[in-house]
PASEBA-1860 file (N, C-alpha, C; in nm, 3 decimals):
! residues 92
1> XXXXXXXX> 9.380/9.744/9.016/9.520/9.700/8.983/9.587/9.809/8.897 ~ 9.713/9.827/8.918/9.787/9.920/8.841/9.853/9.863/8.723 ~ 9.986/9.877/8.712/10.059/9.836/8.590/10.054/9.690/8.569 ~ 10.034/9.647/8.449/10.032/9.507/8.411/10.158/9.469/8.342 ~ 10.252/9.404/8.404/10.374/9.366/8.337/10.353/9.213/8.311 ~ 10.334/9.183/8.186/10.297/9.039/8.170/10.402/8.963/8.079 ~ 10.398/8.829/8.087/10.482/8.742/8.004/10.381/8.664/7.932 ~ 10.334/8.714/7.822/10.224/8.659/7.737/10.263/8.517/7.683
9> XXXXXXXX> 10.386/8.493/7.659/10.426/8.371/7.601/10.409/8.255/7.696 ~ 10.410/8.281/7.823/10.389/8.173/7.921/10.243/8.181/7.980 ~ 10.165/8.282/7.933/10.024/8.295/7.980/10.019/8.347/8.125 ~ 10.118/8.398/8.176/10.109/8.447/8.319/10.124/8.598/8.321 ~ 10.067/8.667/8.419/10.066/8.808/8.438/10.110/8.846/8.569 ~ 10.188/8.952/8.581/10.234/9.011/8.707/10.166/9.135/8.728 ~ 10.101/9.153/8.835/10.028/9.276/8.875/10.077/9.338/8.997 ~ 10.146/9.451/8.999/10.165/9.517/9.122/10.035/9.584/9.155
17> XXXXXXXX> 9.978/9.552/9.269/9.852/9.600/9.316/9.835/9.608/9.459 ~ 9.725/9.659/9.508/9.706/9.666/9.649/9.562/9.614/9.687 ~ 9.558/9.515/9.766/9.431/9.463/9.816/9.416/9.504/9.961 ~ 9.511/9.572/10.015/9.504/9.618/10.156/9.422/9.737/10.174 ~ 9.339/9.738/10.287/9.241/9.846/10.310/9.306/9.978/10.341 ~ 9.441/9.986/10.377/9.501/10.112/10.415/9.588/10.154/10.294 ~ 9.576/10.287/10.259/9.662/10.337/10.154/9.806/10.343/10.202 ~ 9.844/10.333/10.326/9.973/10.349/10.373/10.057/10.214/10.368
25> XXXXXXXX> 9.983/10.102/10.341/10.052/9.972/10.331/10.123/9.954/10.198 ~ 10.221/9.877/10.198/10.286/9.853/10.070/10.203/9.762/9.980 ~ 10.221/9.789/9.847/10.140/9.699/9.755/10.177/9.552/9.762 ~ 10.081/9.467/9.740/10.115/9.326/9.722/10.155/9.300/9.579 ~ 10.213/9.187/9.559/10.257/9.142/9.430/10.183/9.018/9.396 ~ 10.107/9.016/9.288/10.029/8.895/9.254/10.072/8.847/9.118 ~ 10.089/8.719/9.103/10.112/8.653/8.986/9.997/8.563/8.945 ~ 9.941/8.596/8.828/9.816/8.515/8.787/9.862/8.422/8.674
33> XXXXXXXX> 9.822/8.294/8.681/9.854/8.197/8.584/9.733/8.109/8.579 ~ 9.662/8.102/8.460/9.541/8.025/8.457/9.446/8.076/8.567 ~ 9.406/7.992/8.652/9.306/8.021/8.761/9.379/8.032/8.897 ~ 9.500/8.047/8.901/9.580/8.041/9.020/9.650/8.181/9.038 ~ 9.633/8.238/9.155/9.703/8.366/9.190/9.798/8.339/9.301 ~ 9.924/8.373/9.285/10.031/8.369/9.387/10.046/8.508/9.436 ~ 10.021/8.529/9.568/10.014/8.666/9.621/10.122/8.672/9.741 ~ 10.198/8.774/9.732/10.291/8.799/9.851/10.231/8.903/9.934
41> XXXXXXXX> 10.202/8.879/10.051/10.127/8.974/10.135/10.159/8.960/10.287 ~ 10.150/9.060/10.356/10.170/9.054/10.506/10.043/9.092/10.581 ~ 9.940/9.138/10.510/9.817/9.180/10.580/9.731/9.069/10.621 ~ 9.708/9.054/10.753/9.645/8.925/10.798/9.503/8.910/10.747 ~ 9.432/9.024/10.717/9.292/9.013/10.659/9.295/8.939/10.522 ~ 9.406/8.966/10.446/9.416/8.896/10.323/9.460/8.750/10.335 ~ 9.558/8.729/10.439/9.611/8.598/10.455/9.500/8.508/10.504 ~ 9.411/8.552/10.593/9.308/8.460/10.652/9.207/8.426/10.547
49> XXXXXXXX> 9.198/8.483/10.436/9.104/8.448/10.329/9.165/8.357/10.220 ~ 9.289/8.336/10.229/9.364/8.252/10.129/9.320/8.108/10.131 ~ 9.330/8.046/10.017/9.305/7.897/10.018/9.426/7.823/10.067 ~ 9.542/7.875/10.042/9.674/7.809/10.083/9.770/7.913/10.124 ~ 9.848/7.891/10.225/9.941/7.985/10.270/10.081/7.914/10.280 ~ 10.188/7.981/10.232/10.322/7.928/10.253/10.391/8.035/10.333 ~ 10.427/7.998/10.464/10.489/8.088/10.561/10.632/8.074/10.552 ~ 10.706/8.180/10.496/10.857/8.177/10.492/10.916/8.266/10.596
57> XXXXXXXX> 11.032/8.228/10.635/11.102/8.313/10.739/11.240/8.253/10.780 ~ 11.290/8.277/10.896/11.226/8.354/10.995/11.235/8.508/10.966 ~ 11.336/8.550/10.901/11.356/8.690/10.874/11.352/8.720/10.725 ~ 11.403/8.834/10.687/11.415/8.868/10.548/11.555/8.856/10.500 ~ 11.579/8.872/10.366/11.706/8.854/10.311/11.776/8.718/10.341 ~ 11.902/8.726/10.385/11.982/8.609/10.411/11.916/8.529/10.536 ~ 11.845/8.595/10.612/11.776/8.527/10.731/11.652/8.458/10.695 ~ 11.600/8.470/10.582/11.478/8.414/10.537/11.488/8.303/10.442
65> XXXXXXXX> 11.368/8.273/10.376/11.359/8.177/10.271/11.331/8.035/10.320 ~ 11.312/8.008/10.441/11.283/7.867/10.489/11.135/7.863/10.505 ~ 11.072/7.748/10.460/10.926/7.727/10.488/10.905/7.675/10.624 ~ 10.839/7.756/10.700/10.795/7.724/10.834/10.670/7.656/10.843 ~ 10.581/7.682/10.756/10.453/7.613/10.756/10.385/7.636/10.618 ~ 10.294/7.548/10.589/10.217/7.562/10.464/10.084/7.489/10.483 ~ 9.980/7.536/10.423/9.848/7.480/10.439/9.738/7.590/10.444 ~ 9.626/7.552/10.492/9.516/7.646/10.509/9.544/7.747/10.613
73> XXXXXXXX> 9.484/7.860/10.615/9.504/7.962/10.721/9.482/7.900/10.862 ~ 9.383/7.811/10.869/9.354/7.751/11.000/9.478/7.661/11.041 ~ 9.536/7.592/10.945/9.655/7.502/10.976/9.771/7.593/11.026 ~ 9.800/7.707/10.951/9.900/7.797/10.984/9.884/7.853/11.125 ~ 9.758/7.893/11.154/9.723/7.944/11.284/9.759/7.850/11.404 ~ 9.746/7.718/11.376/9.772/7.626/11.478/9.912/7.564/11.479 ~ 9.997/7.614/11.394/10.126/7.574/11.374/10.226/7.652/11.482 ~ 10.279/7.592/11.583/10.362/7.674/11.679/10.486/7.723/11.627
81> XXXXXXXX> 10.539/7.670/11.517/10.666/7.726/11.461/10.642/7.846/11.369 ~ 10.511/7.874/11.338/10.481/7.983/11.240/10.467/8.118/11.317 ~ 10.549/8.213/11.266/10.534/8.354/11.328/10.407/8.410/11.276 ~ 10.368/8.382/11.152/10.239/8.434/11.094/10.124/8.381/11.182 ~ 10.136/8.246/11.212/10.028/8.175/11.279/10.001/8.236/11.422 ~ 10.101/8.287/11.488/10.079/8.350/11.624/9.986/8.463/11.605 ~ 9.998/8.550/11.498/9.918/8.676/11.488/9.787/8.639/11.404 ~ 9.787/8.524/11.340/9.664/8.488/11.259/9.563/8.421/11.343
89> XXXX> 9.605/8.343/11.444/9.519/8.269/11.528/9.398/8.349/11.590 ~ 9.422/8.462/11.649/9.311/8.528/11.711/9.198/8.571/11.604 ~ 9.239/8.579/11.469/9.151/8.626/11.362/9.062/8.514/11.303 ~ 9.101/8.391/11.334/9.040/8.277/11.269/8.927/8.215/11.357
END
């Protein structure tokens, strides 16, 4: 993990870091609070290992922000409205 930008008064920490296997991928952003990590990631190998996934879309910016699916990676993979699920399904 690289820089630690933390908000100590609330007990949470923000870590720009990379869990992706390729150095060419963009870093993920993780927020740690207590024993919970909120991670923003597009790498399917990271998503398939998550306990819970919230799939937002359909696009970015003004076209995004809608919850299409949420649940385990298996539930996302079997959700026909999830763009992430389409690509995740062959990996599960």
